[in-house]
N, C-alpha and C positions, 0 to 999 in steps of 0.2 A: 629550476629552469628546465632540466632534462625531463623531469616528470611532466611538466607543462607541455613540452614539445611532443612527448609520447602521447599525451591525452589528445592534443590537437591532431596528431597523425592518426590515432585510433578513431577519432571522430570522423575524419575525412574518409578513412577506409570504410567505416560503417555507412556513410552517405553513398559512396560509390557502390558498395555491395547492395544497398537498398535500391539504387537506381537500376542496377543490373537485374536484380530480382523482379522489379516491376516490369522491366522490358521483356524479360523471359516469360513472365505471367501473361503479359499482353499478347505475345506471340502464341503461346500455348492456347490461350482463350480464343484468339482469332482463328487458329487452325481447327480447334474443336467446334467452334461455332460454324465455320465453313463446312466442316464435315457433316454436322447436323443438317444444314441447309441443303446439302447434296441429296438428301432424301426427297426434296421437292422437285428434283429434275425429272422430266418425263422420259423414261427409258423405254426404248424399243429394241428388243433383242433381235440380232441378226445372226446368220450362220457364222460359226467360228472355223469353218472348213476352208482352207485355202483353195481347195479344188472347186467348191461351190461358189466361192467369191471370184473365181478366175484370177487369183493372184498370180502374176507373171513370174516366171523363173528367170527371165532376162535380166532383172535388176540385180541378181546375185553376182553378175560379172563386175559390179562396182564394189570396190573395196570399202569396208567399214560402213555399208549402207544400213547396218543395224543402228548406227548412230543418227540416222535420219528417219524420223517418224512422220508418216503422211496421214492426214485426216481429211476426209471429204467434208466440205461445208456446203450446205444447200440453203439458199434463200427461196422460200416457197411462195408462189403466187396463188393464194386462196382467199376466198371470201367467207368461208365457214370452216369449222374444224373437221367436218365430215366429208367434204368434197375431195375427190382425187386431185392432187396438186402437182402441177408441173414445177420444176425447179427453175425459177427465173434467174437465180444466181448459182453458178457452179464453180467452186474453187477447190484447189488442193492446198491445204495449209500444212507446210512442212516445218517441223521443229528440227532444225539442223544443228545438232550438238557439235558435229565435226568442224563446221565453219562458223559456229557461234552466231547464228542468225535465224530469224523466222522468215519464211517466204510465202507469199500469197500468189498463187498461180490460178488465174481465171481460165476457164475453158468456155469457148463460145457456145451458147445454149442451142443455136441453130445448126451446129455441126452435124453433118450427115453421117450417121454411124449405124452399126449393126446392133440391134437390141434383141436379145434372146427371146424367141417366140413372137417377135413382131417385125422381123425383117429389117430393112434399112429405113430410118426415119430420124427425126431430130433428137439430139441428146437429151434435151430437157423433158421429153416424153417418158423417159425411163422411170422417173420417180412416180409419175401418175399411173403407169402401167403396173408397177410392182414395188412401190415404196423404196426406202433407202437401200435395201439389199440388192434389188435389181439395178438401181442407179450406180451403186458401187461396182457391181459386177460388170456393168456396161463400160465404166471408165477403165477398169482394170483390163478388160479384154480388148478394147479399142486403142488404148494408149500404153499397154504393157506395164501397168503399174502394180503396186503392192499395197493397196489401201484395204484396211480391215475394219475401220470404224468411221463414224460420221457424227456431225453435229448439224442440226437443222433448226431454222427459225422462220416463221412466216412474217409478213410485213407488219402485222398488228403487234406481234411480240417484239419485233425489232424496234418499233416505235416506243414501246414501254422501256426497253433496255436503254435507249438513247435518252429518254426523259429522266430515267433513274440515275444516270451519270451526270445529269445537268446539261445535256445538249452536247453537240460536237462542233469543233471549228472546221468550217468548210469554205474554200475559196469559190464563191459563186460568180459565174460569168453573166454578162448582160443577156445573152441569148438563152440562158437557162431559167430566168426569173418567171416568165409566163408559164413555162412547163411545170415548174415547182408549184405554183399557185393553182393551176388547173388540176394537177395530180392530187393535191390536197383536197380539193372539192369533191373528187370522186370518193375518196376514203371517208371524208366527213359525212357524206350522204349515207353511207353504209352504217357508220357509227352513230349518226344523229348528233354529231359534235360540231363545234365551231372551229374556225381556223384563224391563224395569225399569218397574214400574207407577208411574203418577202418583197421589199420595196426597192432595194438597191443592190448593185453588185459589190464584190469585194469579200475579203476574209471576214467571216462573221459566225456567231454561234447559232446553229440551227437546232430547233426543238425536234422531237421525235417525228411528227407529221412532216415537217419541212425536209428533214434529212432523208426520210424514206422516199418522199416524192422526188427529191434530188437523185437518189440512187436508181430510180425507175425511169428516168428520162431516156428516151431513145430517138426522139425526133429532132435532134440537132444535126449539124453537118456530119458529125462522126458516127451517127447512127448507133447500132448495137455495140460497135467496137468501143466507142467512148463510154457507153453504158457500163461496160465491165470496169473501166477505169474509175468511174464514180462509185461503183460498188466496193471496190478495194479501198478507195479513199475514205468511205464511211467506216468500213471495218477497221482500218488503220487509225482513224480518228477516235474510235471507241477505245482501242488499246492505249492510245496516247492519253486519253482523258482518265482512264483507270490508273495509269502510272502517276499522273499529276495529283490525283486525290491523296496519295500517300498511304503508308502502311496502316495507320490508325483507322482509316476509313474503309480499308479493304474488306473487312467482314460484312459491313453494311452493303457494300457494292455487290459482294458475292450473293447475299441474300436477296437482292433485287434482280440480279441477272439470271441466276440459275433456274428459277421457276419458269422462265420464258424459253428455255431450251429443250429440244428433244435430241436424245443421243443414245448411242449404243455403248458408250463408255461407262465403266463401273465408277463408283465413288472414289476408290483408290486411284484409278487411272486418271480421273479428272484432277485430283490433287497433285499427282506427279506431273501431269501436263502443265498445270499452272506453275508449279515450282520450276519446271524446265524453262517456261516462257520468261519468268523473271530472271532466272540464272543467265539466260542467253542475252538478256537486255532488250526490252521492248523498243528501245531507240533503233535497234538494228533490224528493221523490218524492210524486206525488199518485195517488189511487185513485178509481175510479168503476166502476159496474156498469150494464150495459144488457141488456134494457130496464128503464126505471124502473117502480116499483110501479104508478103510476097509468095506465100505458100497456100493461099486459099482464094476462092472466088464464089460469089453468090450465084445461084442458078435456080431456075424454076422447073420443078418436076411435077407434072399433073396440076399445074396452076398454083403450087405451093412453093414458097421460098425455102431453100436450103443452103447451107454453107458447105461446099465441098472443099476438101483440103488434101494436101500431100501427106498421106499417112506416115510414110517412112521417114520423111524429113521432120515432121512434127514430133514423132516419138523420139527421134534422136535429139532434137532440141530440148524437149521436156526433160529427158533423162540427164543430159549434160548440165542443164540448169539446176535441177532438183538434187541430183546426186554428186555432181562434180563441181558445182558452183561456177559454171561457165555460162555467162549471160549471152543469149543469142543476139546476133547482129540484125 
């Protein structure tokens, strides 16, 4: 009887060990596969000099800010790979280990800022004038930030990413439907592709073309302010979709997403960043937009629209939100 129990116990132990071994092998294989696919990422080197990137020393007054890593995210408005591109979407993505969350902070693209070598103009022009390095330098110098790396994607690449994760869940409003459909027609003409129109409002799964058109809407009552909300909604929806796919499908997702990104991050840094994101919990993603309504106003200078803002207040609000986890009122 005892020998039979021992045999049964031994059999259960072997089964458990086999399961653990398989799980470990799956993890190792997934990480190795992801690392191989990192070679497909389009890497653009930028300066590693804090001085050249205008990294601010002001943020050093915040304790433990080394636990908060800020990456610039640029959504590029371009029709071909070779044209100088303005950054239609500008965000600071903060991996906040201290407060265990990820923060998406949009900066209004029309913000009236100083761009080195180009005087004062719109923030989104910096990328077109000097690529990601000048764009990062401009954010750091105007908002006293410490950004050293970036990730960029154009709208054709974003479309592919969304389709590769199986679309994203978006709450579409009635006043957004026509703008989505018209936006898709413009892109479809360039691609020589067909479109699937959005017919009704409500929470629904949008494909790549639909979601990109949604993110680009600016002619509703909220104008460009609401546009930044939509951009963050789409990025957050992608993160949520990746999480729901589960660990077993993660290597395939990685292989489909990475080739559509341009970044200054090394392969090792991307893996660490991904690990940090999952460790923090993708559910805990917060969003904010700067400048706040009360601290900015649109104005015409030489017949061109700019968004002027209270620089001192905006810097203070951004720093408190990103480094101290204090959400502005």
